[in-house]
Backbone as CSV, one residue per row, in Angstrom:
resi,resn,N_x,N_y,N_z,CA_x,CA_y,CA_z,C_x,C_y,C_z
1,MET,-13.737,-6.016,0.410,-14.962,-5.681,-0.325,-15.802,-4.813,0.583
2,PRO,-16.272,-3.672,0.064,-17.048,-2.751,0.831,-18.433,-3.401,1.183
3,PRO,-18.893,-2.974,2.459,-20.161,-3.523,2.834,-21.362,-2.865,2.072
4,THR,-22.569,-3.494,2.213,-23.659,-3.016,1.366,-24.781,-2.427,2.156
5,ALA,-24.858,-2.771,3.498,-25.977,-2.298,4.297,-25.516,-1.149,5.186
6,ASP,-26.427,-0.253,5.454,-26.079,0.909,6.293,-26.319,0.558,7.723
7,ASP,-25.509,1.137,8.574,-25.565,0.907,10.108,-26.819,1.724,10.493
8,PRO,-27.777,1.100,11.261,-29.042,1.828,11.590,-28.719,3.000,12.572
9,GLU,-27.629,3.013,13.380,-27.275,4.066,14.249,-26.629,5.208,13.616
10,THR,-25.763,4.909,12.702,-25.001,6.108,12.077,-25.441,6.418,10.745
11,GLY,-26.220,5.523,10.086,-26.696,5.647,8.617,-25.521,5.425,7.718
12,ARG,-24.301,5.089,8.157,-23.152,4.788,7.310,-23.012,3.359,7.166
13,ALA,-22.370,2.957,6.106,-22.061,1.533,5.938,-21.196,1.003,7.103
14,PRO,-21.395,-0.209,7.542,-20.484,-0.731,8.643,-19.031,-0.715,8.234
15,SER,-18.172,-0.964,9.177,-16.759,-1.114,8.826,-16.502,-2.205,7.953
16,PRO,-15.485,-2.052,7.079,-15.201,-3.158,6.088,-14.573,-4.321,6.801
17,ALA,-14.594,-5.383,6.180,-13.892,-6.572,6.646,-12.407,-6.326,6.126
18,CYS,-11.608,-5.815,7.110,-10.268,-5.455,6.753,-9.427,-6.718,6.511
19,PRO,-8.381,-6.491,5.501,-7.427,-7.605,5.350,-6.605,-7.656,6.637
20,SER,-5.952,-8.818,6.851,-5.234,-9.059,8.096,-4.052,-7.980,8.290
21,TRP,-3.598,-7.454,7.265,-2.435,-6.494,7.253,-2.855,-5.082,7.580
22,CYS,-4.181,-4.822,7.511,-4.651,-3.416,7.654,-4.420,-2.880,9.093
23,VAL,-3.760,-1.704,9.130,-3.570,-1.081,10.444,-4.387,0.172,10.648
24,THR,-5.344,0.453,9.700,-6.268,1.598,9.842,-7.213,1.333,10.993
25,THR,-7.387,2.366,11.860,-8.300,2.275,12.952,-9.757,2.353,12.515
26,ALA,-10.684,1.874,13.324,-12.099,1.970,12.994,-12.530,3.533,12.876
27,GLY,-11.929,4.367,13.713,-12.146,5.783,13.649,-11.698,6.370,12.228
28,GLU,-10.625,5.905,11.792,-10.055,6.426,10.518,-10.988,5.884,9.377
29,HIS,-11.431,4.680,9.517,-12.334,4.065,8.482,-13.706,4.798,8.509
30,ALA,-14.023,5.315,9.586,-15.371,6.106,9.715,-15.427,7.281,8.727
31,THR,-14.271,7.760,8.308,-14.189,8.982,7.432,-14.104,8.500,5.937
32,ASP,-14.034,7.192,5.746,-13.928,6.689,4.338,-15.263,6.854,3.603
33,GLU,-15.204,6.947,2.307,-16.436,6.943,1.494,-17.139,5.593,1.680
34,PRO,-18.470,5.612,1.608,-19.178,4.324,1.800,-18.746,3.210,0.777
35,ASP,-18.378,3.558,-0.427,-18.085,2.614,-1.376,-16.597,2.439,-1.677
36,SER,-15.792,3.030,-0.878,-14.331,3.059,-1.104,-13.669,3.118,0.380
37,TRP,-13.015,2.075,0.604,-12.278,1.976,1.933,-10.771,2.036,1.742
38,LEU,-10.035,2.938,2.468,-8.675,3.023,2.362,-7.934,2.335,3.563
39,HIS,-7.243,1.273,3.182,-6.603,0.399,4.210,-5.085,0.785,4.119
40,GLU,-4.475,1.075,5.390,-3.061,1.295,5.436,-2.490,-0.070,5.757
41,GLY,-1.439,-0.391,4.965,-0.740,-1.638,5.122,0.525,-1.455,5.862
42,PRO,1.411,-2.448,5.771,2.674,-2.433,6.562,3.597,-1.244,6.028
43,ARG,4.454,-0.833,6.957,5.521,0.161,6.597,6.810,-0.631,6.328
44,PHE,7.543,-0.115,5.388,8.797,-0.589,5.071,9.777,0.553,5.209
45,GLY,10.404,0.799,6.338,11.189,2.024,6.635,10.381,3.174,6.430
46,ALA,10.759,4.062,5.572,9.980,5.324,5.299,8.832,5.249,4.321
47,ILE,8.651,3.965,3.817,7.642,3.691,2.802,6.368,3.135,3.534
48,ARG,5.234,3.862,3.233,3.930,3.361,3.755,3.124,2.796,2.637
49,THR,2.469,1.688,2.791,1.665,1.047,1.782,0.241,1.274,2.095
50,TRP,-0.609,1.270,1.001,-1.973,1.585,1.051,-2.727,0.758,0.050
51,CYS,-4.059,0.515,0.364,-4.946,-0.131,-0.628,-6.236,0.549,-0.609
52,LEU,-6.737,1.086,-1.735,-8.049,1.633,-1.902,-8.892,0.512,-2.318
53,ASP,-9.755,-0.024,-1.354,-10.653,-1.109,-1.602,-11.909,-0.590,-2.219
54,HIS,-12.017,-0.736,-3.514,-13.123,-0.220,-4.273,-13.522,-1.420,-5.186
55,GLU,-14.206,-1.093,-6.222,-14.649,-2.208,-7.184,-13.375,-3.034,-7.620
56,GLU,-12.306,-2.363,-7.895,-11.074,-2.999,-8.238,-9.991,-2.461,-7.240
57,PRO,-9.471,-3.241,-6.312,-8.488,-2.676,-5.270,-7.349,-2.081,-5.977
58,VAL,-6.851,-0.899,-5.472,-5.675,-0.179,-5.998,-4.626,-0.029,-4.931
59,PHE,-3.504,-0.624,-5.134,-2.414,-0.538,-4.217,-1.502,0.579,-4.561
60,SER,-0.928,1.227,-3.474,0.016,2.322,-3.701,0.934,2.472,-2.513
61,ALA,1.861,3.367,-2.596,2.767,3.623,-1.472,3.144,5.122,-1.473
62,THR,3.493,5.568,-0.255,3.963,6.936,-0.159,5.223,6.869,0.710
63,VAL,6.034,7.926,0.522,7.347,8.050,1.282,7.168,9.165,2.204
64,ASP,7.587,9.060,3.517,7.643,10.062,4.468,8.545,11.213,3.936
65,ASP,7.976,12.414,4.014,8.753,13.567,3.474,10.092,13.777,4.094
66,GLU,10.229,13.676,5.386,11.461,13.838,6.135,12.526,12.835,5.664
67,ALA,12.113,11.657,5.090,13.066,10.699,4.638,13.823,11.148,3.361
68,LEU,13.298,12.181,2.783,13.852,12.545,1.420,14.826,13.668,1.490
69,ALA,15.243,14.184,2.650,16.019,15.369,2.745,17.493,14.869,3.016
70,ASP,18.439,15.493,2.247,19.875,15.325,2.484,20.277,13.833,2.655
71,LEU,20.084,12.966,1.613,20.306,11.555,1.771,21.799,11.254,1.497
72,SER,22.338,10.448,2.354,23.726,9.911,2.160,23.618,8.698,1.163
73,ALA,24.728,8.144,0.808,24.708,6.968,0.013,24.023,5.847,0.776
74,GLY,24.344,5.661,2.001,23.648,4.701,2.889,22.220,4.851,2.931
75,ASP,21.787,6.124,3.128,20.277,6.398,3.192,19.590,5.952,1.876
76,LEU,20.238,6.278,0.772,19.719,5.940,-0.519,19.628,4.403,-0.630
77,ARG,20.662,3.693,-0.198,20.575,2.227,-0.286,19.430,1.678,0.454
78,ARG,19.287,2.196,1.770,18.160,1.790,2.650,16.832,2.076,1.996
79,LEU,16.665,3.291,1.385,15.400,3.698,0.751,15.133,2.789,-0.410
80,ALA,16.166,2.463,-1.220,15.999,1.617,-2.369,15.580,0.156,-1.899
81,GLY,16.156,-0.317,-0.868,15.791,-1.617,-0.357,14.385,-1.560,0.195
82,ASP,14.039,-0.581,0.918,12.749,-0.479,1.464,11.697,-0.391,0.318
83,ALA,11.995,0.440,-0.741,11.106,0.556,-1.846,10.918,-0.750,-2.618
84,LEU,11.984,-1.503,-2.782,11.874,-2.827,-3.373,10.992,-3.769,-2.515
85,GLU,11.217,-3.782,-1.198,10.398,-4.628,-0.337,8.963,-4.203,-0.477
86,ALA,8.681,-2.990,-0.467,7.255,-2.498,-0.534,6.635,-2.886,-1.938
87,ALA,7.425,-2.719,-2.989,6.915,-3.090,-4.310,6.572,-4.566,-4.417
88,LEU,7.479,-5.357,-3.895,7.239,-6.819,-3.886,6.074,-7.218,-3.051
89,TRP,5.827,-6.588,-1.873,4.693,-6.753,-0.992,3.396,-6.361,-1.797
90,ILE,3.420,-5.213,-2.399,2.286,-4.852,-3.247,2.002,-5.857,-4.399
91,ASP,2.998,-6.290,-5.094,2.864,-7.233,-6.122,2.142,-8.608,-5.555
92,ARG,2.598,-9.013,-4.394,2.114,-10.273,-3.785,0.573,-10.118,-3.417
93,GLN,0.243,-8.892,-2.836,-1.147,-8.640,-2.499,-2.075,-8.529,-3.753
94,ALA,-1.451,-7.931,-4.833,-2.237,-7.849,-6.007,-2.307,-9.061,-6.834
95,GLY,-1.553,-10.108,-6.457,-1.556,-11.410,-7.183,-0.580,-11.369,-8.333
96,ALA,0.351,-10.449,-8.491,1.282,-10.442,-9.554,2.301,-11.555,-9.425
97,PRO,2.662,-12.153,-10.556,3.698,-13.264,-10.518,5.048,-12.707,-10.140
98,LEU,5.812,-13.413,-9.367,7.126,-12.880,-9.016,8.241,-13.836,-9.291
99,PRO,8.729,-13.906,-10.556,9.867,-14.799,-10.871,11.170,-14.130,-10.415
100,LEU,11.553,-14.487,-9.182,12.779,-13.765,-8.603,14.099,-14.581,-8.755
101,ALA,14.049,-15.847,-8.895,15.267,-16.605,-8.855,16.279,-16.147,-9.879
102,GLY,17.553,-15.869,-9.446,18.566,-15.458,-10.266,18.486,-14.070,-10.763
103,ARG,17.616,-13.224,-10.237,17.522,-11.877,-10.645,18.288,-10.912,-9.793
104,SER,18.875,-9.893,-10.378,19.567,-8.911,-9.461,18.548,-7.948,-8.887
105,VAL,18.963,-7.281,-7.768,18.122,-6.363,-7.124,17.878,-5.132,-8.101
106,VAL,18.823,-4.789,-8.931,18.672,-3.674,-9.806,17.635,-3.974,-10.876
107,ASP,17.687,-5.202,-11.388,16.624,-5.640,-12.339,15.247,-5.663,-11.716
108,LEU,15.195,-6.158,-10.460,13.859,-6.167,-9.744,13.303,-4.782,-9.559
109,VAL,14.143,-3.850,-9.183,13.737,-2.462,-8.944,13.273,-1.901,-10.299
110,ARG,13.999,-2.088,-11.373,13.579,-1.596,-12.638,12.198,-2.153,-13.128
111,GLU,12.097,-3.483,-12.904,10.825,-4.014,-13.266,9.651,-3.609,-12.441
112,ALA,9.890,-3.439,-11.107,8.812,-2.916,-10.285,8.456,-1.516,-10.765
113,HIS,9.439,-0.717,-11.090,9.142,0.653,-11.533,8.307,0.656,-12.829
114,GLU,8.711,-0.252,-13.781,7.929,-0.391,-15.006,6.493,-0.762,-14.783
115,ARG,6.209,-1.601,-13.881,4.818,-2.054,-13.513,3.994,-1.047,-12.714
116,ALA,4.706,-0.101,-12.126,4.038,0.874,-11.212,3.168,1.753,-12.033
117,THR,2.196,2.260,-11.259,1.261,3.246,-11.827,1.193,4.365,-10.841
118,ARG,0.972,5.608,-11.302,0.840,6.683,-10.409,-0.566,6.750,-9.793
119,SER,-0.605,7.162,-8.548,-1.946,7.333,-7.954,-1.919,8.527,-7.237
120,ALA,-3.169,8.984,-6.854,-3.289,10.297,-6.144,-3.059,10.104,-4.638
């Protein structure tokens, strides 16, 4: 949740109370908008996770560009596995129910894709 009081020395809001998984440095947070904090979460291979902590937190993920060039079948399997792990992590953080028992990885990926939203 974003802070509400300004720091008397900088005039900016103080650093947010980061979630335990946030790896964003205080210096990086210093460039955030006062009412919106961007937390970087864990990496899953080439997948980076993020949370825009605003009135309603928004989770998203990005893929490192160099991971998308000339992929072999093995690279694609690794990327798919990393993407599934990232999607499941985001679902857990967002409080989404995860009925996983007896489900195939393909079904889980399809369902994670259907729940996904695009973000900037």
